[in-house]
C-alpha positions as CSV (number, residue, x, y, z in Angstrom):
1,X,122.6,46.3,113.7
2,X,121.8,49.5,115.4
3,X,123.9,52.6,114.9
4,X,124.2,55.5,117.3
5,X,123.0,58.9,116.2
6,X,125.6,61.6,116.0
7,X,127.0,62.3,119.4
8,X,123.9,61.4,121.4
9,X,124.7,58.1,123.1
10,X,121.1,57.4,124.3
11,X,119.5,57.3,120.9
12,X,120.0,54.4,118.5
13,X,118.6,54.0,115.1
14,X,115.9,51.6,114.5
15,X,112.3,51.3,113.3
16,X,111.0,52.7,116.6
17,X,113.0,55.9,116.3
18,X,112.1,56.3,112.6
19,X,108.4,56.0,113.4
20,X,108.8,58.4,116.3
21,X,110.4,61.0,114.1
22,X,107.6,60.7,111.5
23,X,104.9,60.9,114.2
24,X,106.4,64.1,115.6
25,X,106.7,65.6,112.1
26,X,103.1,64.6,111.2
27,X,101.9,66.2,114.4
28,X,103.1,69.5,113.1
29,X,101.4,69.5,109.7
30,X,99.3,72.5,109.0
31,X,101.4,74.6,111.5
32,X,101.5,78.0,109.8
33,X,104.0,80.8,110.0
34,X,102.9,84.2,111.2
35,X,103.4,87.6,109.6
36,X,107.0,88.0,108.3
37,X,107.3,84.2,107.9
38,X,108.0,83.7,111.6
39,X,107.7,80.1,112.7
40,X,107.4,78.5,116.1
41,X,110.7,76.6,115.4
42,X,113.0,79.5,116.0
43,X,113.1,82.5,113.6
44,X,111.5,84.7,111.0
45,X,112.6,83.9,107.4
46,X,113.5,80.5,106.0
47,X,112.6,77.8,108.5
48,X,112.6,74.4,106.8
49,X,115.9,73.5,108.5
50,X,114.7,74.7,111.9
51,X,111.6,72.6,111.5
52,X,113.7,69.5,110.6
53,X,116.2,69.9,113.4
54,X,113.4,70.7,115.9
55,X,111.7,67.4,115.0
56,X,115.0,65.4,115.4
57,X,115.6,67.1,118.7
58,X,112.1,66.3,120.0
59,X,112.8,62.6,119.0
60,X,116.0,62.7,121.1
61,X,118.6,63.2,118.4
62,X,121.2,65.7,119.6
63,X,121.6,68.0,116.6
64,X,122.0,71.8,116.9
65,X,119.2,74.1,115.6
66,X,120.2,74.8,112.0
67,X,118.2,77.0,109.7
68,X,120.1,75.9,106.5
69,X,120.5,72.5,104.9
70,X,124.2,73.0,104.1
71,X,124.8,73.4,107.9
72,X,123.0,70.0,108.4
73,X,125.1,68.4,105.7
74,X,128.3,69.7,107.3
75,X,127.2,68.6,110.8
76,X,126.5,65.1,109.4
77,X,129.9,65.0,107.7
78,X,131.6,65.5,111.0
79,X,129.9,62.3,112.3
80,X,130.1,60.3,109.1
81,X,126.3,60.6,108.5
82,X,126.1,62.7,105.4
83,X,125.7,61.0,102.0
84,X,125.6,62.3,98.5
85,X,122.9,60.7,96.3
86,X,120.0,58.8,97.8
87,X,121.5,55.3,98.2
88,X,120.5,54.0,101.6
89,X,118.1,56.8,102.5
90,X,115.1,55.8,104.7
91,X,112.2,57.0,106.8
92,X,113.2,59.5,109.5
93,X,116.3,60.7,107.6
94,X,116.8,64.2,106.4
95,X,116.9,64.8,102.7
96,X,118.6,67.8,101.2
97,X,117.3,69.5,98.0
98,X,119.4,71.4,95.4
99,X,122.6,70.5,93.7
100,X,125.1,70.1,96.5
101,X,126.2,71.2,100.0
102,X,128.7,73.8,98.8
103,X,126.6,76.9,99.9
104,X,123.1,78.1,100.5
105,X,122.5,78.8,96.8
106,X,123.1,75.1,96.0
107,X,121.7,73.5,99.2
108,X,118.1,74.8,99.1
109,X,116.1,73.0,101.8
110,X,115.7,70.0,104.2
111,X,112.8,67.6,104.6
112,X,112.1,64.5,106.7
113,X,111.6,61.2,104.8
114,X,108.3,59.5,105.4
115,X,108.5,56.9,102.6
116,X,110.9,55.9,99.8
117,X,109.5,55.0,96.4
118,X,111.2,54.2,93.1
119,X,110.6,57.6,91.5
120,X,109.9,59.9,94.5
121,X,110.1,60.3,98.2
122,X,107.2,61.1,100.5
123,X,108.5,63.9,102.8
124,X,107.4,66.3,105.5
125,X,108.9,69.7,105.5
126,X,108.5,73.1,107.0
127,X,108.2,76.5,105.2
128,X,106.2,75.3,102.2
129,X,104.3,78.5,101.5
130,X,104.5,79.2,105.2
131,X,103.3,75.8,106.4
132,X,104.4,72.3,107.5
133,X,103.3,70.0,104.6
134,X,103.5,66.3,103.7
135,X,104.1,65.8,100.0
136,X,105.7,63.7,97.3
137,X,109.0,65.0,95.7
138,X,110.8,63.6,92.7
139,X,114.1,61.8,93.7
140,X,116.0,64.0,91.2
141,X,115.4,67.1,93.4
142,X,117.6,65.8,96.2
143,X,121.4,65.8,96.2
144,X,121.9,64.0,99.5
145,X,120.8,63.0,102.9
146,X,121.8,62.9,106.6
147,X,121.5,60.0,108.9
148,X,122.2,62.0,112.0
């Protein structure tokens, strides 16, 4: 069964879209911020969320540009796409680090899932020491995920 993404009627979930999201994200690895932590994704300062939403937008998912992961969780909640825990998370989804979506202190960052393993997720994220990086992160670091 295919599900529609958020409020964008032309984009449906499936293996092709998941692969496209990952391809776009991987194409940005090694992009570096400039002085003042300015990124090509929209601002100076924290830009992990701007990277994640930029990738989704490039893939055709109609999500606003959000700099913060709690904003992404709240957006997904409006469309029934935000989930606490990691049950059901898969490639192409956004995962959210921290302890919960309450505020920016508890919702620390967003990454794009590449692969799901028993003890960790392979993710691609922006603003890792000023770069876009693919890396493994323990499952315990994430409080939830968004399936746009």
